C-alpha positions, 0 to 999 in steps of 0.5 A: 486367805481365801480371797487372796487365793482366788485372786492368785487363781484368776491371775494365774490364767494371765501368766503374770504370777511370780515364782513366789506366787506360783509356789504359794498357789500350789501350797494353797491347792494342797491346803484347800482341795476345793480350789482345785475344782474351782480352777477346773471350772474356771478353766472350762469357762475360759475355754468356752469364752475363747471359742466364741467370736464376738463382732459388732455391727458396722458403725458401732464405734462411731455410735459410741464416739458420738455418745461420748461426745454428747456426754462431754458437751453437756453443760458443766455445773456453775459453782454460783448456781450450786452455791445458791442452791445449797444456801437456799436448802440451808436457809430452809433449815436455819430460818425456822430455827432462827425464828423460834429463837427470836420468838423465845427471846421476845417472850422471855423479854416480855416476862422479865421486863413486862413489855416488848418495846425498843427500849426493852429490846436495846436495854436503854431507858428513855434515851435523850438526844444528849445521852445518845451523843454522849454514848456515841463519844464514850466509845472513842 
């Protein structure tokens, strides 16, 4: 509730309050007396700031515009380069895990089969040429 009151208080200085908001602000002043003091402090601060005269050195706007142009002319990121960077970062995490899985697989294969050979890895014992042809046609 206090946040809403502060927003109404600040908004009241720009004279953009509706009648309902003005009524709500007056009721809140009655409920929260400390906000009256905050309103007075804010009023004095606004008066002090309104008395100040701000001016910029000649060429200030040109300097700002040149800075904006230099920022907009910077190289836009290439999606390919971004993808490659992200992929290489991902690979740094996936590669060790994949290597660990392969090593664990080979160790378990050695423990169960007693050897680590191509036949043990593929699960095929001494395959002849005729067996290979038969197996290749078997899938069709």
